[in-house]
N, C-alpha and C positions, 0 to 999 in steps of 0.2 A: 382285553377283559371280560368274563363272561357275562351274558346278559340277562342274566338269573342275577348277580349282584348288581344292575342297572333296573331289577325291576322297581315299582315305583307302584303301589295299587292304587288305585283312584274308586272311590265310592263316589257314585254321582247318582242320584236320585230325579224323578220329575217334579216338573214345576215349572214357572216362568220367573226363575232368579230367587223368589224367595224363597226362607229357609223355612218354611209351613212343616216339614218332617218334622222339626225337633220339638213342636206344640202338637204332635199328634202320637201316640201310642204307636209302640214298635209292634202292636199283635196287630196293627192295621197294614204291616209291610211284608214283603216274600221279597229275602235275601235270592239274588240272584246271581250266579257266574259263568260268564260265556268262556268257551276254550276253542279258542280260535287255531287252525292249521295252517298254514303256510307250508307251501312245497318249496325249496331252493329252487332257482335258475342257473344255470350253467352257462356263465358270460368268462369263464375263462381264470387264472389266479390270479392275475395282477388286477383286472375290474374287481373281481369279489374281496381283494385286499381294501382297498379303496374304500368301497360300498360298504364291508364291513365295520372302519372307522367311522367313514357318514354314518352309519347306522346308529354306531353306539352315542355320536354325539347326537339322534334325532333321538331317542330314547331317552337319554340326560334332561333335554328342555320340554322332552314329552310329545312328540311329535312321531307320534309312529300311527295306528288306526284308528278310528273312531269309528263306531258303533250305537245305533239310535234300533231303539226296540220298538216297534211296531203294533199296535194292538189292534185284532180282530174288530173291534165294537168303536161306537161311536158314541160320543158325550151324547147326552139322549136330553140335559137341556140345552147345549151352544148348536145342535143337530148339526155339528164339524165332527172330523175327526179328532178322537184322542190325541195329547200333546204324549210324543215320542219321549221317550229316556233316555238320554245322549250317557256314553262312558268312553273312557280310551283302553284302548287295549296294550298290553305290554309284555314284551318277551320274555319268556319264563325258563323257554327247554331249547336247545337246539339238537338234531342231531343228524345223522348223515346228511338225510334228503330231505329236512322236513324242520320247521322253525314251529313253535306253540307259543300264540299270545293269550294274556287272561285279561278279562274287566271282568268287575262287580259292578252290581247294581240293586236297586231297592226300590219296587215298586207297592204299590198301592191295591190292596186285591181285588178293589174293582180294576182293577186296570182293563181285567180280560184277558183272555189268550192274547200269547204273541203268535201273531200271525205272518210278521216279515222281518226283516233286519235292512236297513240301509247303512252304507257303507262309505266311506272314506277311506284314502290312501295318503295318508301326509309325510310317507317316507318320497325320496327324490328319485325311487324308480318304480314301473310296477312289479305285484307280485302276485304271484298265482294261489290266490285261494280255492284251499280244498275243501272243506268242511270248517262249520261253526255247531258247535252243540251247545245249549242252556239246559244248567243244572240247576236243581231248587223246587223246581215245580209238583205237587203235592203229586199228579199220576206221572212222573219220571220226566225226561231230558227229554228236551226239544232239539228234532235235528234240523239240519240245514246241508242238505250237499251242492255245492257252489260248481267248483273246478271250474273256473274262471280267472281273467287276468282282470286286477283290479290297478285302473292309471293311474299316476300321482294328481293329487288334487289338483297341482297348479297347472297341470295340462287338459284337464277338464274342469276347470272350477264350477260349474254350473248342474257337472252332473255325479249325484252320489246316489251309487249303484243298490240295485234292492234283489232280494232274495229272501223267495217266499218258503215256509215250510214245508216237508214231505206232502201234507192232505193236499190231493188234487180239487181242486173246483171246479163247475159247471160257469160259465158268466152269470146265470142267472141263481146260482149260489152262492155269489161271490160274498164275503162276510163284509157287508158296509165299511170298516175300516180300513179296509185293502182295496174299493173297486176305483180308487180316483189312480191308486199306482198300476194295478194292473190293466190299467188304458194308458197312462203316461208310459211304462214301461217298453209298449207295443209302437208307441209313438217312435218315442228314440231309436228302436230299431229296422223303422220304418227308414230313417230320415231324409232329406228334401229332394232327394235325385238331382241336388247339386256339387260342384266342385270336386276334387280331385282326395279319394282315399288314402288316409293314414294308416302304418300298419297298427298302429294301435286303435283304430275304430271300430265299431261293433254294426255296421249298418248293413242290413240287407237290400240289394237294391239288383232290378235287369237292366241286361244290356243283350244286345247282339251280337256273333263273335264278328268281332270287324278289329279282329288283333293277334289275328290267324299270320297272314300278309305282311311283309313290313318293305313298304316303297319308299320307304327312307335311305333305306339301303343300297335296293337295286330296285328297278323297275318291273323286273322279272319275278323278282318274290311280291308277286302287287297276287290275291288271291283273292275271291266272290265274298260279300259277307254275307254272312250267313244266317238268317233269321230275318223279319221285318220286311218279307218281300214275295211275291208269287213264285218268281222264281228259283229263291233259293231259301225254304222255310226251312224253320230249323227251331231246335228249344230254345230258351235266352239261356246264359252264363252269368255270375256273380258279376253287377258293375264294379267297377276301379275309377273311372273318371280321369283318367290319364291324359295327358293333353295329344292334341290331334297329331299327326302327320302333318307336313309341309310338304309332300310332295304328293297328300289326296287327305282332305280334311276329313273325309267319310271313317276312315282309319282311325286306332290308336297307334301311338306312335310303340316302338320296341324298345326304346332307347334303354330302357333300364327290365332286366330279366324279374326285378322282386316284385310279382304280379300280387295286387292284395285280393287277401280274403276276409273277414271278420277274425278280429284277435283268437278269438275261442276254439276256431274253425280250424286253426293252425296244428302241425302237430307238438309234440310234448318235447320237449329239450332232452329227456332220457328217454326217446322212445329209442329201440335199436338203428342203427345206422341205416337201415335199408328206410326207414319210415320218415328220413330225417329229410325234407325237400330240400336243402341246400345241398345235401350232399349227394341226393340223390341226382340233384342237380348237373352237381360237378363231378360226380362221378362218371355219368354219362358224357360229361364234354372230356375227361380225361379217358376215357378209354375208346374217345373219338377219336382226339389227339391221337392216340400212340396206335391204333392201326392205322389211319395217316400216315404216321412214320414208318411203319413195318412193313405195309403196302402202298408201295408210292403208286404203283396203278391200281384207279380205282374200279378198274373194267376187268380186271383181271380175275380169270375164275381158276377152280381147283383143276391142275391138271389130270388125275386121276382119282378113282376111290380111296387109293392108299393114302393119301395125299390129304383127305377129306379127315381120315380114322385119324391123319398126326394130331389131329387138333386135341385129340383125348388122350393120345399116349406120350405125345413129346411137347404141342403147345407151342405157343408164336414167342419166339423168344425177343421180349421188349429194350426198348432203347432205354440207355441208362436212363436213374432219376436220381432224384437229391431223394435223403434217406424220409425226410417227411413226406414228399409226395410218394414214396414207397408203401410208406406204413401209410397211408391216406386210401391210396387205391384199395391195400390190402383190408382194409375196414370195408370199403366200397362193396369188393367181391371179392372177398376171403376167401370166395370156393376156386376162385379162377386165378388170381394169383399166387405163384409161388416162387422161394429163391430156392432154386437151383444150389448144388453143392460147389460148384465152381462159381456163385454168386452171380451168375444171369439170372435174371428174371423173367420169368413166364409166364405168357396170358396160356393157358392149359385148363379145356373143359373137363367135368368128371360129365362120363358118359351117363346119357337117360339110360334109366329102368329099362325100357322096349328093347334097346340097343345091345345090352347087358345081356338079356335074356335070349334075342336073335338075331345075330346082327344083319341078317336078311331081313327082320322084319316088316320092312319100307317097300321090300319090292313084290310083297304078297297082296296078288288081287283082292283077296278072303279079306285081309288087316286093311288094306283099303276101303273095304264096305262095314264093316266091324266098324271104325272110328267113326264113321258118319251117325253111329248109335250111342258109342260109348266113347267118343276121343275129344279131340278139346273143340268142337263143331258140333254138338250133335242136335243142334237147333234148327237145321235147315233140309235135312232131310223129308221129301214130303209123298204121300200118295199118286200115284200118274191116276186123275181123277175124269179124264176126258183124254178120248181117242179121238181123229186123230192128234199129233199133237201141233200145236199150232201160235204164230206171234202176234200177238197184241198190237205190235210196231206198224207204223203206217208204212206198207210196202210199198210207195211210191221214191220212198229215200230208203229204206232199209234192203227191200229185195223183195219177193217172195216170200212172204210167211208161211207157207208150209215147211214142216219139218220134214228131216232128209231119214229122221228113222224109221225104218216103215215096219210092217209086220212081218214081212220077211225076214228080215236083218233079225227081228226080235226069236222066230221060231228058230232060225238056226242056232241062235245060241242057247234054247232054253229046251230043245227037241224030244233030249231025252227024261225031263224034266216034265214038261205040261206042253200046250196047246196054247197058243198065243191067246184066241176066245176063251180058252178056261182060265188062263191069268190076268186078265181084265176081269171076271167077269168074280174069279176068287178074288180079286183084290191082293195079287202077286207080283205087281207093279210097282215100282218107286225111283223117284226121282231126286238130281239137285241141280236146281233151274236157274242157270246163272245166264240166261241168253235174252232177256228182254232189258233186264237192268245191266249188263254191260255192252251189251250190242249199240249204243248210241254213243258209248265212247270208244268206242274201237278206230277210229280214225283220229280221235285228237289225240289217245293217249301214243297212237305210232310215230305222231312227229315229235315225242319225245324221243331222244337219244338213247338208247340200252335197253328197250321195254319193246312192248307186243302186247296186245292181248285180241283176243274173241270173245262172241258169247259163246255160251256151252250150254248143252245138256245133256247128264248122266246118267244112263236107268241103268237098275239094278234088279234084279229077280231073286223075290222069298224064296228060299230050298223048304223041302220038306223038314230039311234039319232045322229050320230055322233061322237060320245065317242068309243074307244077303249075299247075291254073286252079283260082280260088276258085266256088263252083258255087250252097254255098246257106249261111244260117247261122240258126240255129236259137235263140231267149232265150226262155227262159224264168223267171217269176216262182210261185212256190211262193202253194199258200189264204194269204191276209192280209187281216187286217180284215175278215172276214166273207164276201170274193172269193172266188170260184175259182179254180183254176188257168189261170193266164194264158200262152198260149206262142203264137209266132209264128215262120215260116220267112220270110227273106228273101233273095231272089238277084237276082244282077245283073240288069239290065233297062234297054233303051234308054228306057223311059216314065219324063218327070222324076220324078213322083211316086215311083214305087219305087225310081229310083234313088237318089237323096236318102235313101229308106228306110232302101237298102243301105247305103252313107256313113255315116250313123249308128249302124247295128249293125256296120259293120266298127270304130267309134269305138267300142263297147264292148265288142266282144272283142279287141282291141288293148289296151286296156286292161287286158282279164283276163290276156291271156298277158305283157302287163307287170310284172303284178301278183306272175306265177306265174315269170316269171324272174327278178326281185330277189328272192321271200323264198323259192322252192322250187330253183328249177336253180341260184344263187348263192349267198344264202346259207346256206340250208338243207342242200343238196347238195354243200358247199365248205368255208365260213368253218366252222360250227356242227358236222358230223360228224365235223369232222380237229383241233377243240380237245381231246376226252377222250384221240383218240389219243397227241396229241404231251404228255398229263399221265401216260399208262404211260410209254410208253418211257422220261421221265423218271426215271420211280417205279423200274421194273422192267428195265431192260437198262444197264447199265455203261458210263460212256463207253468205256469199251477192246471195248467188246461190239462185232463184226464189222455184226451188224444194225442196233445204235446209230450207228455212222460211219456206214451206206448210206442211212439214211431222215434223218439230220442235216439238209441240206441242205434238203428237203422240211417242215423244221417249223420253220423260220426265221421269225421276225415276227407266225406266224400268234394268238397270244394279245394281241400288242399290237395290231395290230387289229382284235382282237374285241372287246376292250376298249374301243377308240374307238366301235367300233359300239354298244355298249351304255350306253356315255356321249350320245351322240348321234344314234344312226340309230335304233336298235328299242326303245330306251327311250319310256313313255308323254310322249305328245305331243312325240317325235322325230321329224325328218326324215321317215320311213318314214310314220307316222300323219299328218301334213298333209300329205302329198303322193299317196298311194295309198287304193284305193276304201276297202279296205278299214277303215282309220280305226284306229277301238282296238281292231278285233280284228286287226290285222294278225298279230301276235306270236301269237294264238291258233290262226291258219288254218294257219301250220307249223306248228305242233303238233299240229295233224289230217294233216297231209299228209305229217309224222312218222311218225305212226302207220298212216294208210291205203296210203301210197306208198311211204316207203325201206327197201330192206335192205339190206346190204352186195352181196353176190354180185352183184346190178344196178349195181353202180356202175362195175363193170368193162365198158369199153366195148362188147366185142362181146356180152357178156349183156345192155349195155343195149339196144342196139340187138334184137335178138334177142326180148328184152322186150316192144318197142314194135311189131314185125310189120318194121320196116326192114330186115333183112336172118335170113335161112336160111343155118343152118349147110351148109357143101358144100366137102367137100376136096379139089376140083380147081380152086376159085376162089380167087384170092389172099386171103391172112390167112384161107381154111380160109371164109370167108362170100360170100354171094350179096348183095348188096343189092338190098330192093325197088325204091329207084328208085338208078340208075347215075350219074348227075348229081348227087351230097349231099356237097356242100364239107366240109361237116363230120365227115360219117364217112369219106369218100375219104381226107383227110389225117389224119384223126385214128386210123386205124387205122394208116397207117406211124407215126404216132407210138408210138402203143400197142406196136408189133410191134418197134421200137429200143430204149420205156425195156424192155421183156420181156427183150429178147436182157441187154441190160446187165445185167439182175438175173437173168437166169440164168448170166450168166458167177460171176457176184459170190457168188451161193448156194451152186451146185456148187464151186468154190474151198474155200470155208471147212466144207462139210456134203458132204461128196462120199457119205455113205450114211445112210438115214434114222434110223435107230437115232440117231445124233447130235444128230437136232431133237427127236427125241421124249425124250431124257435131258435136253437142255438148259432146267435150271430156270428163268433168267432169260428164258429165250423165250418159255417154256409160260405162265413168270406172266405177262406181258407180255400175251398172247393171252386170255389167261384172264381178267385184268382190263380190257381193250378192251372187250370182251364183256358184264362181268359188273358193272363200276363206271359206266365212260366209257360206255356206254348200256346200261345197268342194266335201264330199262322195256322191252327188247327182249331181254333174254339168254335166257330159253326158247326163243327159237323155232328154227325148225328150220334154217333157212337159211342158218345161220351156219357157213363154210367150218370142218374141222378141222385142224389144224394135226400130220398124223404126217410129212409127207414133202418130200422137195426139193419137188413141183409144187404143194403146197400152200403152202407160206414163198413160192416164186415168185408162186403167182397172188394172194397177201394184200398183200407188199408193191407188188407192180404195181399191184394197184389202188390203195392208199392214195399211190403217189406219180401216178399218172395223174389222182387229182383233187386234187391237191396243185400240179401245173403244168397239165396241159394243160386237164384240164377248166374248172378256174377261167379260166384264159388265155380260153378260148374264151368264157365269159360275161360277161367281166369288160374285156376292153382296147377293146371296140370299143361300148360302153353311149355313149359321145359321140356318136361316130361316127354308131349309127344312131336315140338318144334325144336328141340336141342340138338339131335340129328335132322339138320334141315332138308336132307333129299325128301325125307317124311312129308314134312311141311313147305315148301319153298315158299318163299315171299315174292318170287318176280319168276316168271318166264321168258327169257330176255329174247329168243328166237320166233321165229314165225317156223308153223311145221313143215319138214321139207319136202312136203307134198303140196305146201300152198305157192303156185307160178315157180317151180324152181327152174334155177338156168344150170346148165349142164355142170357146172362144177360143184354145184351146190349139192346136186343132187348124186353126184360122183363122192363128195364128200361123207355126206351119210352112206353109202351103200359100203364106203371102205373101212369106214370108221365112226357106226353107229354110237358106241359108248364113246366117243369125244363129244359127237352132237348132242347126247344128253347131256354134258360135262357143261358145256358152253352155254344151254339154256336156261340149268341153275344159278342162281345168285350170286355173283361174285363173290371173292374172298372177305371185301370189307361189309358189305352186304352181308352176307353168313354169319360172319365173326358179330358184329358189332348187334345184328338184331338176337344171337343168340345170351351176348349180355345181357339184353335187357330183358330176357325171358325167364332167363335164371335170376334178376334182379325182381321181377313182378310175379314170381309164381313162389316166393317164400315168405314163411311165415313170421312174426316178429314174437321175441320171449313172450312178448305181455300182449299176446293176439286174444280180440275181445269175442267170442265162440256163442253160436245164437244158443240161447236157453242154458246156459251155464254158468251167466252171474244173475241174481238176483239184482236190479234196480232197488236202489231206496226207498222209494216210494211204494213198489210194489211189495216190500215187503211189513212192512205197517200194516196195509190193510188188511184182513185175516182172509176175506175172501180172492182178493186179487193174486196173495202169497200161495194161496192152496193150489191155487189154478196155475200160476208159474211152478210148480212143483211137479204138477202132472204134467205141464208140457218136457220139463228139464227131464222127467222118466222118460218121456216117449220115446223124446229123442235118442234115451240112452239104449232104449230098445230097439228103434229103430238101426243102431249100428250093431246092434246083432245080429238083428234079419238080412243088412248087407252082407256081412261075412259069412252067413249062413248060405248065401247068393251064389256068393264068390266060389264059394267051396261046393256048385251043386256043377256036376260036371254035364249035365243036362243041359245049362244055359250057358251057351257056348262062346259066346258075346263076352262073356267074363271070366270063362273056364276053359282052358286048355292050355298043352305045351308051348314055351312063349310067352299067354297070353297075358296082357293085364288085368289085373281085377278093378273092379267100377270101383271105387271107394272117393269118386270128388264129392258127393253128398253125406259124406260121414259126416258129421256135425263137428266131432273134436279130433285137435292136429295136435303133435308136438309142434317146435320149430322148425321150419327149416324148408327145404322141398319135397314138400311130403305127397303131392297130389291129393291128397284131403282136406278135409276142415273147411267150414261153413262159417264166416265172419258174421256176425251182425251185418254190418258193414260196408262198404265199397273206401275201402282204406288203401288201397296199392292197386 
């Protein structure tokens, strides 16, 4: 029976149970109609049939949704909140993906403006509430954007959900009728820090990373607890309250891979497959199982470069699947699973765009250098600021600190361009410096089978053509097993032996850079550090706070994707430990990087560039900065996006905070920033570099930095992962063997001399390491159909404020203009780091994109 036929109109009025309305003039009443829109949940056919039947019964007996309208005002005589007006909403319409409910109310004209709605769900299951619109007021409809799961009343008998109108209020400006509800809602969201969280909860709290190891399964899977100690400082994650391990009570158990996130942080059920976390988790698991079946030897490498290319031409024949399993895999990784004419299932990768343009792109030294400025990790290149190069590590432990890269070595490489003195003076020497970060882990990592490690430095020279030329790689091994420190410098050469040694050294550096990219530039500097900011935002800023409304688009879905990372990517024996060179020390190394390298103020793009010596302050230059390398695509385009974001946030902040004293007196805002520092990043709470929050500029810079990290920074390191890593020799995740020149045996040296190509292939990742991570890169590089790009869609609360609406429209137009500027730069033949035969254009920071692996597009948030 259609729900419209079951509609029972319910008209209720305010009062304490007496029928006072009948004795008063109807002229004193306003008739208000509420239209409630719910989103269908996809529970499968049979559950839906059962649920539909139960829903019809509930509608017949009047058990649906109960709404209570809340006035902004208080009763002046009683000096208390005005009595709420209650009504039941009944289903009036069903569409393909949503339902509409209706309730009618009669309000006295002195009720005041409606400022909030309380809602109870009397149905037997949770519902997803999209919007509520109140019709009948003289000044037009009143809108509530909810986008929230409402739990059944029986499951949460003491909690009525509250939703506020689109009008933001600073705490001091909150209407008296809403003040209690504003405070109460924040208390509920904080929880009490006790008990295990249920899937239906919406509590935000902090915990350390004590769930990456799995000592219950195997004591070898025990990993350090990250956060809460001087040894392993780390940002906080969302607390789940799961029971603790039997093997070690300091750890949370991993017996269930269904980790908690607050209910509204989970991905929408109708999201694209790659955005459904259970699908991602199961898809990765299926891929691992499939590859384990095909590739029985986990250490088996590729026999030739022709074998590598077969991945794209012929693919891997997968083991037989049940039809449901095959359909599932095709949904998870649709581009990779193909059914051949003979019904054999193939795992076949699409060749990345650089490989399509130039099969040998990865072999080029100039491409190697170019990608430090315009590739997947443009955050690590830095100016050589001091000479001679010297380690800051303890020489008693790690050996002589002086670098083996000498003035003479450099001069041999730049003799046709410049002298050494000129190169230093003119700031033409640049470096990837992974020496002091990695060297303390060399001995540990080398104890793990199937991997090796060095501390490394790679030097580049900036030519007159504005491109970088790699000129030297230094690899260092500390004293180990009674042997002294070993270090060697490798340079480009036309001599065959030195040329192959250079290629091998470059493979080690590429593995170092790929690891730094994934663990630090991507995971740590984006996903990890933003999570506690999200938690603090929900705990300390009311949903009616203007800064909450400003930040909210940048915080969507990050907790959920980080949960998936803890489940299958960054955990003990997870994807990163399987695929990357640090192996079981992977996450421990990211803690060291957080301790030594991360600070909030240098996450702002201009400060980041200055800190790395890639820019200096110049009031006459565009953006107020002069770049050390004029053709630095990430920096050039990034500064355009940074300025656009900052201008939008400046317009927004100055509208709500016309004077600094309002910022200092905003209790919610100050509590939020304090909690970000002292709880979310508590291990660094005493650092002097944390910005103060006293003025409009302070707030603008803080919010701009957060918005930049969540949007453009993450996009720059995420959406070209398959583009540049899909052909893994270009960005290997691991170098499995040491250099042939490091204490070689006679047999090792002869093997290298007789077949250097085989030595290189054996250094590359194994077949399962390479193909597994290619699956992951394909998943993570893909935009969904309903991606939410920065500046594309106006939030409802912004559109109802004329000043904010104009500011956002200006922001949107500017992002469109920037896209045109980027296109023109990519067509400029003088910009050789983004234009040339076989060269990839730099599109990472074009704000908008279509679905798929596009290598462009800047979503608001870290959503994948």
